[in-house]
RODO-2510 file (C-alpha; in nm, 4 decimals, decimal comma):
residues 465
     n   res          X          Y          Z
     1     m    -0,0608    -6,8585     2,4930
     2     v     0,2780    -6,7665     2,4827
     3     t     0,2463    -6,7630     2,1220
     4     h    -0,0304    -6,5301     2,0951
     5     g     0,1206    -6,2882     2,3595
     6     k     0,4483    -6,3028     2,1040
     7     e     0,2242    -6,2439     1,8321
     8     r     0,0705    -5,9085     1,9989
     9     s     0,4239    -5,8014     2,1385
    10     e     0,5398    -5,7911     1,7422
    11     g     0,2200    -5,6480     1,6580
    12     d     0,2394    -5,3581     1,9010
    13     a     0,6092    -5,3159     1,7967
    14     e     0,4835    -5,2935     1,4476
    15     k     0,2196    -5,0346     1,5454
    16     s     0,4539    -4,8177     1,7520
    17     t     0,7336    -4,8347     1,4911
    18     a     0,4727    -4,7010     1,2266
    19     t     0,3491    -4,4406     1,4597
    20     g     0,7159    -4,3712     1,5160
    21     d     0,7675    -4,3521     1,1224
    22     s     0,4213    -4,1480     1,1242
    23     h     0,5737    -3,8654     1,3683
    24     d     0,9533    -3,8707     1,2030
    25     l     0,7640    -3,7794     0,8596
    26     a     0,5522    -3,5092     1,0686
    27     g     0,8380    -3,3595     1,2337
    28     a     1,0604    -3,3884     0,9172
    29     i     0,7472    -3,1538     0,7252
    30     i     0,7508    -2,9075     0,9995
    31     t     1,1058    -2,8809     1,0152
    32     r     1,1282    -2,8279     0,6750
    33     w     0,8655    -2,5002     0,6612
    34     r     1,0124    -2,3783     0,9581
    35     r     1,3357    -2,3356     0,7930
    36     a     1,1632    -2,2125     0,4819
    37     i     0,9671    -1,9594     0,6996
    38     v     1,2305    -1,8601     0,9026
    39     p     1,5595    -1,9714     0,7363
    40     s     1,9223    -1,9950     0,9778
    41     w     2,0292    -1,7165     0,7613
    42     a     1,7919    -1,4704     0,8327
    43     d     1,9108    -1,2216     1,1263
    44     k     1,7039    -0,9945     1,2909
    45     n     1,8011    -0,7367     1,0573
    46     f     1,6675    -0,9089     0,7702
    47     h     1,3192    -0,9574     0,9300
    48     i     1,3397    -0,5470     0,9881
    49     l     1,4213    -0,4890     0,6281
    50     l     1,1180    -0,7768     0,5330
    51     a     0,8777    -0,5625     0,7527
    52     a     1,0013    -0,2077     0,6570
    53     r     0,9841    -0,3317     0,2532
    54     l     0,6332    -0,4652     0,3209
    55     a     0,4921    -0,1102     0,4683
    56     m     0,7174     0,0823     0,2270
    57     s     0,5971    -0,1014    -0,0788
    58     a     0,2019    -0,0874     0,0160
    59     s     0,2711     0,2814     0,0618
    60     r     0,4298     0,3318    -0,3278
    61     a     0,1421     0,1044    -0,4491
    62     v    -0,1408     0,3188    -0,3005
    63     a     0,0658     0,6228    -0,4744
    64     g     0,1043     0,4240    -0,7808
    65     v    -0,2618     0,3998    -0,8285
    66     i    -0,3752     0,7279    -0,7232
    67     t    -0,0975     0,9647    -0,8023
    68     a    -0,1781     1,0057    -1,2036
    69     l    -0,5707     1,0159    -1,1477
    70     y    -0,5474     1,2757    -0,9149
    71     l    -0,3021     1,5365    -1,0703
    72     s    -0,5983     1,4457    -1,3816
    73     s    -0,8834     1,5280    -1,2168
    74     e    -0,6748     1,8595    -1,0667
    75     g    -0,6645     1,9333    -1,4669
    76     f    -0,3244     1,8460    -1,5588
    77     s    -0,2725     1,6801    -1,8900
    78     g    -0,1033     1,3632    -2,0255
    79     v     0,2174     1,5921    -2,0979
    80     e     0,1749     1,8060    -1,7563
    81     i     0,1759     1,4793    -1,5768
    82     g     0,4628     1,3358    -1,7982
    83     v     0,6894     1,6487    -1,6732
    84     l     0,5907     1,5759    -1,3345
    85     f     0,6904     1,2549    -1,3850
    86     v     1,0120     1,3573    -1,5216
    87     v     1,0767     1,6156    -1,2279
    88     v     1,0506     1,2976    -1,0018
    89     t     1,2810     1,0601    -1,1455
    90     i     1,5572     1,3420    -1,1939
    91     a     1,5181     1,3935    -0,8287
    92     s     1,5160     1,0305    -0,7109
    93     a     1,8145     0,9413    -0,9432
    94     t     2,0308     1,2280    -0,7959
    95     m     1,9436     1,0957    -0,4989
    96     s     2,0022     0,7615    -0,5609
    97     i     2,3322     0,8249    -0,7207
    98     t     2,4463     0,9978    -0,4248
    99     i     2,2574     0,7332    -0,1332
   100     g     2,4411     0,4624    -0,3475
   101     l     2,7922     0,6802    -0,3593
   102     i     2,7845     0,7888     0,0059
   103     s     2,6377     0,4522     0,1789
   104     d     2,9382     0,2663     0,0585
   105     r     3,1396     0,4681     0,3348
   106     v     2,8862     0,6115     0,5890
   107     g     2,6858     0,3680     0,6254
   108     r     2,2999     0,2530     0,4802
   109     r     2,0692     0,2725     0,7779
   110     p     2,0766     0,6477     0,7718
   111     f     1,8757     0,6179     0,4579
   112     l     1,6749     0,3555     0,4992
   113     v     1,5354     0,5285     0,8228
   114     a     1,5134     0,9524     0,5890
   115     v     1,4285     0,8594     0,2771
   116     p     1,0752     0,6743     0,3803
   117     l     1,0221     0,9993     0,5896
   118     l     1,0475     1,1775     0,3010
   119     t     0,7805     1,0213     0,0993
   120     a     0,5262     1,0119     0,4436
   121     a     0,5668     1,3829     0,4612
   122     a     0,5288     1,4088     0,0524
   123     a     0,2101     1,2061     0,0599
   124     v     0,1030     1,4047     0,3720
   125     v     0,1028     1,7355     0,1055
   126     f    -0,0361     1,5811    -0,1606
   127     g    -0,3172     1,4911     0,0927
   128     t    -0,3888     1,8487     0,2154
   129     v    -0,2491     2,1129    -0,0430
   130     r    -0,3583     2,1696    -0,3847
   131     i    -0,0874     2,4411    -0,4870
   132     p     0,0710     2,3057    -0,8346
   133     a     0,4089     2,3674    -0,7475
   134     m     0,4012     2,2611    -0,3959
   135     l     0,3017     1,9340    -0,5712
   136     f     0,5795     1,9321    -0,7983
   137     i     0,8465     1,9776    -0,5211
   138     f     0,6967     1,7406    -0,2855
   139     a     0,6196     1,4367    -0,5614
   140     a     1,0062     1,5295    -0,6426
   141     l     1,0997     1,4801    -0,2835
   142     g     0,9208     1,2072    -0,1835
   143     s     0,9591     0,9987    -0,5468
   144     l     0,5357     0,9761    -0,5376
   145     g     0,4389     0,8242    -0,8878
   146     r     0,8001     0,6777    -0,9777
   147     g     0,7507     0,3101    -1,0724
   148     a     0,6790     0,0507    -1,3175
   149     g     0,3143    -0,0268    -1,2365
   150     a     0,1739    -0,2766    -1,0266
   151     g     0,3632    -0,5181    -0,7497
   152     g     0,5447    -0,2796    -0,5409
   153     a     0,9046    -0,4158    -0,6342
   154     g     1,0405    -0,0858    -0,5715
   155     v     1,0881     0,1405    -0,2568
   156     g     1,2455     0,4556    -0,3863
   157     p     1,5887     0,5828    -0,3967
   158     y     1,7377     0,3975    -0,0936
   159     q     1,7197     0,0830    -0,2550
   160     p     2,0646     0,0579    -0,3604
   161     a     2,1837     0,0823     0,0533
   162     e     1,9031    -0,1477     0,1288
   163     s     2,0207    -0,3987    -0,1411
   164     a     2,3793    -0,3599    -0,0094
   165     f     2,2512    -0,3965     0,3309
   166     v     2,1126    -0,7451     0,2728
   167     a     2,4055    -0,8784     0,0493
   168     e     2,6213    -0,8039     0,3139
   169     g     2,4412    -0,9542     0,5838
   170     v     2,3056    -1,3015     0,3737
   171     p     2,5678    -1,5682     0,2472
   172     g     2,6337    -1,5506    -0,1557
   173     k     2,4523    -1,8881    -0,1751
   174     h     2,1402    -1,7422    -0,0260
   175     r     2,1214    -1,4249    -0,1513
   176     a     1,8917    -1,5349    -0,4486
   177     d     1,6346    -1,6518    -0,1830
   178     a     1,6681    -1,3220     0,0534
   179     f     1,6289    -1,0976    -0,2210
   180     g     1,2884    -1,3349    -0,3387
   181     r     1,2099    -1,3177    -0,0023
   182     l     1,1772    -0,9184     0,0124
   183     a     0,9861    -0,9363    -0,3247
   184     f     0,7579    -1,1507    -0,1328
   185     s     0,6998    -0,8972     0,1066
   186     s     0,6751    -0,6475    -0,1560
   187     s     0,3947    -0,8008    -0,2779
   188     l     0,2317    -0,8395     0,0265
   189     g     0,2335    -0,4812     0,0776
   190     a     0,1706    -0,3996    -0,2902
   191     l    -0,1625    -0,6766    -0,2119
   192     l    -0,2502    -0,4258     0,0805
   193     g    -0,1891    -0,1035    -0,0778
   194     g    -0,3638    -0,2006    -0,3771
   195     l    -0,6848    -0,2392    -0,1417
   196     l    -0,6335     0,0841     0,0208
   197     a    -0,5986     0,2761    -0,2990
   198     g    -1,0088     0,1780    -0,3176
   199     l    -1,0212     0,4438    -0,0123
   200     a    -0,9959     0,7096    -0,2789
   201     h    -1,3672     0,7438    -0,4677
   202     g    -1,2470     0,9767    -0,7665
   203     r    -1,4033     0,9106    -1,0874
   204     p    -1,3668     1,0913    -1,4203
   205     g    -1,5709     1,4440    -1,4629
   206     m    -1,5908     1,5293    -1,1029
   207     g    -1,4903     1,8614    -1,0172
   208     a    -1,1150     1,9861    -0,8707
   209     v    -1,2496     2,0365    -0,5160
   210     e    -1,4525     1,7383    -0,4993
   211     a    -1,1422     1,5279    -0,6683
   212     a    -0,9201     1,6887    -0,3944
   213     s    -1,1256     1,5674    -0,0894
   214     a    -1,1980     1,1700    -0,2720
   215     y    -0,8334     1,1487    -0,2811
   216     h    -0,7045     1,2563     0,0691
   217     p    -0,7322     0,9970     0,2701
   218     a    -0,6106     0,7492     0,0106
   219     f    -0,2629     0,9791     0,0503
   220     l    -0,2980     0,9905     0,3947
   221     a    -0,2670     0,6066     0,4066
   222     a     0,0332     0,5965     0,2140
   223     a     0,1953     0,8264     0,4746
   224     l     0,1162     0,6562     0,7366
   225     l     0,2572     0,3438     0,6143
   226     a     0,6226     0,5487     0,4514
   227     l     0,6356     0,6337     0,8211
   228     t     0,5739     0,2886     0,9991
   229     a     0,8770     0,1848     0,7690
   230     g     1,1288     0,4729     0,8420
   231     l     1,0292     0,4035     1,2026
   232     l     1,0932     0,0192     1,1431
   233     a     1,4417     0,0959     1,0057
   234     l     1,5614     0,2715     1,3388
   235     g     1,6290    -0,0920     1,5070
   236     l     1,8415    -0,1933     1,2210
   237     n     2,1918    -0,2929     1,3594
   238     e     2,4909    -0,1708     1,1044
   239     a     2,8693    -0,1619     1,2255
   240     l     3,0162     0,1909     1,2294
   241     r     3,2482     0,2393     0,9207
   242     p     3,5529     0,3610     1,0076
   243     k     3,6648     0,6397     0,7612
   244     e     3,9658     0,5900     0,5779
   245     s     4,2252     0,9268     0,5981
   246     g     4,2608     1,1141     0,2867
   247     k     3,9706     0,9444     0,1482
   248     s     3,6031     1,1436     0,0708
   249     n     3,2861     0,9894     0,1203
   250     f     3,2149     0,9143    -0,2264
   251     h     3,3237     0,6344    -0,3446
   252     w     3,3416     0,5285    -0,7593
   253     p     3,3370     0,1432    -0,8050
   254     r     3,6481     0,1492    -1,0239
   255     r     3,6548    -0,2361    -0,9453
   256     s     3,3274    -0,2877    -1,0732
   257     w     3,3527    -0,1028    -1,3735
   258     p     3,3790    -0,4123    -1,6380
   259     v     3,0537    -0,5223    -1,5089
   260     l     2,9160    -0,1552    -1,4501
   261     w     2,9356    -0,0266    -1,8327
   262     r     2,7418    -0,3874    -1,9505
   263     f     2,4183    -0,2999    -1,6817
   264     w     2,4703     0,0704    -1,7931
   265     i     2,3725    -0,0484    -2,2264
   266     t     2,1162    -0,2785    -2,0583
   267     n     1,9319    -0,0598    -1,8311
   268     g     1,9553     0,2477    -2,0519
   269     v     1,7460     0,0659    -2,3045
   270     n     1,5210    -0,0878    -2,0694
   271     g     1,4591     0,2469    -1,8929
   272     f     1,3073     0,3914    -2,2065
   273     a     1,0737     0,1157    -2,2283
   274     i     0,9311     0,1641    -1,8566
   275     g     0,9142     0,5554    -1,8688
   276     l     0,7098     0,4768    -2,1926
   277     s     0,4631     0,2497    -1,9882
   278     g     0,4899     0,1844    -1,6240
   279     p     0,4003     0,5049    -1,4354
   280     f     0,1152     0,5787    -1,6892
   281     i    -0,1004     0,2193    -1,6621
   282     s    -0,3079     0,3614    -1,3976
   283     y    -0,3428     0,6975    -1,6135
   284     w    -0,3955     0,4539    -1,9173
   285     f    -0,6700     0,2160    -1,7763
   286     n    -0,8740     0,5011    -1,6740
   287     r    -0,8281     0,7221    -1,9975
   288     r    -0,9076     0,3587    -2,1950
   289     f    -1,1793     0,2227    -1,9984
   290     g    -1,3118     0,4692    -1,7531
   291     a    -1,1426     0,2675    -1,4606
   292     g    -1,1661     0,4332    -1,1122
   293     p    -0,8754     0,4076    -0,8500
   294     g    -1,1040     0,1053    -0,6660
   295     k    -1,1118    -0,1014    -0,9868
   296     i    -0,7585    -0,0240    -1,0504
   297     g    -0,6536    -0,0683    -0,6870
   298     l    -0,8112    -0,4131    -0,6865
   299     l    -0,6332    -0,5112    -1,0191
   300     f    -0,2844    -0,4436    -0,8666
   301     a    -0,4012    -0,6186    -0,5415
   302     i    -0,4844    -0,9381    -0,7126
   303     i    -0,1383    -0,9082    -0,9291
   304     a     0,0267    -0,8810    -0,5820
   305     f    -0,1614    -1,1714    -0,4611
   306     g    -0,0472    -1,3826    -0,7665
   307     s     0,3535    -1,2103    -0,7340
   308     l     0,3810    -1,3889    -0,3707
   309     v     0,4480    -1,7087    -0,5234
   310     s     0,6706    -1,6111    -0,8039
   311     s     0,8681    -1,3830    -0,5843
   312     l     0,9617    -1,6846    -0,3611
   313     s     0,9577    -1,9349    -0,6483
   314     a     1,2640    -1,7526    -0,8413
   315     a     1,5261    -1,8234    -0,6702
   316     g     1,4510    -2,2223    -0,7171
   317     i     1,3838    -2,1529    -1,0963
   318     a     1,7243    -1,9618    -1,1463
   319     r     1,8698    -2,2422    -0,9964
   320     r     1,7218    -2,5066    -1,2582
   321     m     1,7637    -2,2847    -1,5367
   322     g     2,0386    -2,0089    -1,4551
   323     t     1,9948    -1,6916    -1,3766
   324     v     2,0760    -1,4911    -1,6679
   325     n     1,8560    -1,7472    -1,8771
   326     t     1,5513    -1,6966    -1,6279
   327     i     1,5971    -1,3133    -1,6677
   328     t     1,6535    -1,3161    -2,0364
   329     i     1,2962    -1,5211    -2,0572
   330     v     1,0931    -1,3115    -1,8035
   331     r     1,2308    -0,9877    -2,0088
   332     a     1,1258    -1,1347    -2,3128
   333     i     0,7517    -1,2283    -2,2151
   334     s     0,7062    -0,8997    -2,0658
   335     a     0,8112    -0,7450    -2,3573
   336     l     0,5689    -0,9138    -2,5639
   337     l     0,2837    -0,9238    -2,3853
   338     l     0,2809    -0,4930    -2,4336
   339     v     0,1202    -0,4878    -2,7646
   340     p    -0,1603    -0,7247    -2,6658
   341     i    -0,2242    -0,4852    -2,3608
   342     a    -0,2756    -0,1973    -2,5574
   343     l    -0,4790    -0,3313    -2,8221
   344     a    -0,7251    -0,5013    -2,5427
   345     p    -1,0755    -0,4476    -2,6089
   346     s    -1,2055    -0,4790    -2,2926
   347     f    -1,0967    -0,3952    -1,9375
   348     l    -1,1111    -0,7740    -1,8193
   349     v    -0,8923    -0,8863    -2,1305
   350     a    -0,6179    -0,6065    -2,0490
   351     g    -0,6239    -0,6853    -1,6999
   352     a    -0,5451    -1,0533    -1,7630
   353     l    -0,2713    -0,9644    -1,9921
   354     y    -0,1182    -0,7250    -1,7526
   355     f    -0,1399    -0,9901    -1,4766
   356     v     0,0741    -1,2637    -1,6662
   357     r     0,3259    -0,9890    -1,7460
   358     m     0,3529    -0,8275    -1,3797
   359     l     0,3901    -1,1890    -1,2861
   360     s     0,6469    -1,2430    -1,5275
   361     q     0,8314    -0,9501    -1,4274
   362     r     0,8342    -0,9820    -1,0805
   363     l     1,0057    -1,3235    -1,1132
   364     g     1,2997    -1,1676    -1,2813
   365     m     1,3154    -0,8823    -1,0492
   366     p     1,5159    -1,0446    -0,7180
   367     l     1,7335    -1,2270    -0,9740
   368     r     1,8268    -0,9154    -1,1179
   369     q     1,8661    -0,7467    -0,7767
   370     s     2,0770    -1,0578    -0,6716
   371     f     2,2515    -1,0762    -0,9749
   372     t     2,4077    -0,7259    -0,9146
   373     q     2,5104    -0,7626    -0,5858
   374     d     2,6802    -1,0844    -0,7055
   375     m     2,8795    -0,9213    -0,9123
   376     a     2,9624    -0,6554    -0,7289
   377     d     3,3092    -0,5934    -0,5308
   378     p     3,1935    -0,6139    -0,1892
   379     a     3,3127    -0,2865    -0,0762
   380     e     3,0917    -0,1435    -0,3897
   381     r     2,7711    -0,2664    -0,3879
   382     s     2,5516     0,0449    -0,3021
   383     s     2,7735     0,2276    -0,5563
   384     l     2,7417    -0,0329    -0,8106
   385     a     2,3823    -0,0845    -0,7466
   386     a     2,2927     0,2771    -0,7708
   387     l     2,5488     0,3613    -1,0966
   388     s     2,4001     0,0795    -1,2857
   389     n     2,0583     0,2013    -1,2854
   390     l     2,1692     0,6026    -1,3597
   391     p     2,0897     0,5651    -1,7416
   392     l     1,7351     0,3654    -1,6766
   393     q     1,6451     0,6526    -1,4538
   394     a     1,7834     0,9387    -1,7127
   395     t     1,6395     0,7228    -2,0461
   396     m     1,3104     0,6850    -1,8328
   397     g     1,2837     1,0742    -1,7339
   398     g     1,2767     1,1272    -2,1188
   399     s     1,0686     0,8669    -2,2271
   400     q     0,7963     0,9645    -1,9539
   401     a     0,7650     1,3113    -2,1301
   402     l     0,7275     1,1243    -2,4535
   403     a     0,4807     0,8988    -2,3375
   404     g     0,2496     1,2201    -2,2211
   405     y     0,3063     1,3674    -2,5556
   406     l     0,1888     1,0584    -2,7215
   407     f    -0,0659     0,9993    -2,5099
   408     d    -0,2047     1,3514    -2,5837
   409     e    -0,1773     1,3543    -2,9475
   410     v    -0,1370     1,0334    -3,1253
   411     s    -0,3139     0,7397    -2,9528
   412     l    -0,2909     0,5778    -2,6445
   413     a    -0,1331     0,2494    -2,7368
   414     a     0,1281     0,4124    -2,9532
   415     p     0,3561     0,4407    -2,5846
   416     f     0,2876     0,0655    -2,5004
   417     e     0,4079    -0,0499    -2,8955
   418     l     0,7121     0,1588    -2,8959
   419     a     0,8031     0,0509    -2,5238
   420     a     0,7749    -0,2965    -2,6831
   421     v     0,9989    -0,2389    -2,9323
   422     f     1,2632    -0,0887    -2,6926
   423     q     1,1720    -0,4062    -2,4361
   424     c     1,2528    -0,6233    -2,6927
   425     a     1,5860    -0,4793    -2,7742
   426     n     1,6821    -0,4525    -2,3651
   427     t     1,6253    -0,8676    -2,3731
   428     a     1,8627    -0,9018    -2,6675
   429     f     2,1544    -0,6858    -2,5304
   430     f     2,1044    -0,9171    -2,1831
   431     w     2,1456    -1,1822    -2,3147
   432     i     2,4114    -1,0568    -2,5657
   433     l     2,6369    -0,9075    -2,2853
   434     f     2,5842    -1,1773    -1,9851
   435     h     2,4525    -1,5199    -2,1192
   436     w     2,7715    -1,7411    -2,1466
   437     k     2,9243    -1,6392    -1,8294
   438     p     3,0255    -1,3626    -1,5982
   439     p     3,2659    -1,0925    -1,7123
   440     k     3,6425    -1,2366    -1,7147
   441     q     3,7303    -0,9144    -1,5509
   442     a     3,4624    -0,9828    -1,2230
   443     a     3,5356    -1,3109    -1,1990
   444     s     3,9324    -1,2442    -1,2031
   445     l     3,8661    -0,9567    -0,9078
   446     f     3,6455    -1,0654    -0,7345
   447     g     3,6335    -1,4487    -0,7798
   448     t     3,5102    -1,5461    -0,4395
   449     e     3,1820    -1,3757    -0,4962
   450     v     3,1378    -1,5156    -0,8325
   451     e     3,2532    -1,8607    -0,7482
   452     i     2,9671    -1,8257    -0,4694
   453     a     2,7371    -1,7571    -0,6885
   454     a     2,7850    -1,9961    -0,9819
   455     e     2,8098    -2,2977    -0,7122
   456     a     2,4472    -2,1772    -0,5980
   457     e     2,3193    -2,1966    -0,9255
   458     a     2,4692    -2,5387    -1,0063
   459     t     2,2662    -2,6582    -0,6959
   460     d     1,9754    -2,8825    -0,7148
   461     d     1,7799    -2,7213    -0,4282
   462     p     1,4540    -2,6162    -0,5372
   463     g     1,3869    -2,3498    -0,3028
   464     v     1,1037    -2,2476    -0,0708
   465     f     0,8457    -2,3643    -0,3626
***
């Protein structure tokens, strides 16, 4: 009896130990996922930025699908749509540079509130007014129609301030993860915006009055989403920045110059490629295959859904392969897929190729933003983010007008084929200028930031996925 009791006691102990081990394992898994979803480094400001980015990206996604289609239904030619995009790009570039130079001195929050409100006003005008001059003015103020295709990665000209706000609040070793989460929110917003674009029920050949009423609900949805983003940003907390006596609010990034000129070369070439294809993608799908906003919006939503994982995977992949290597590879893939997309025989084939291309592009987007911030002097983050994109916006503006002409006078494939050439060149320039190591000037001027970034790349942490 004693022996049996002992055996039972040992058996109970083993079961208790096994149960405890399973509980420990379950607890570890829960803890890991909780930290993945709500990491310790993410504060209230970061969560507000995530919510605002989701709303703003959704607004941009709606506008990105329908703006060119709406203008086409109103009788605008390809050249005229290209000219409007040029005006929007010039205005957006001016605002972006101004915000970047000023916000390093006066703060980021005012611009994170004001710019979405301008976008909301522009979308209301597009939803209620049919006067061409008014459309041009408010498209410029609200950056409507500006973008690089599906995915919702951009939020408009306040992005330099947003990037700097994130970089200041997140430790260097977690910065790529933070921008990956922002890209994840963008993809969620793009998913919502792509579906909401179906509120527009325009179709080729419809009359101007009928087209106006067909697109209005979608523009009003875009306005509401942008308004939400601006109101959310009111909840951000930012320390006051004391103004140094005798210094202007405009801040030229002198210490970041060794990095800035490298970005000018690569972004200038990239901007020409983006302007030839990105803003016109919904217009191209419409003219090439007769696809309406509902069909194009659904494709964009599917792409956004696929981008959710790629956005969160970016930091982990960069840690294994290196940030510069990863950016170079995804840019090469994006470039090489442009020609097959242009020559695709059906909407299904073109959409599938575009899906792969955009997933690759969205993988590289948070890495590029993080890389820019890592290479900047901490006091010049907004300035560098804004000025590094200046050549991109300038060349993008010129190529948009060229793209409109090529669509009307040459072929629907020509802009994409030319864009592929420039994007391949951009990939090569980026590799040449950045692949071996951070520029010596940057390492000596702000070594702490560069060392942190290098240490983060060397870790074995695979990221969320």
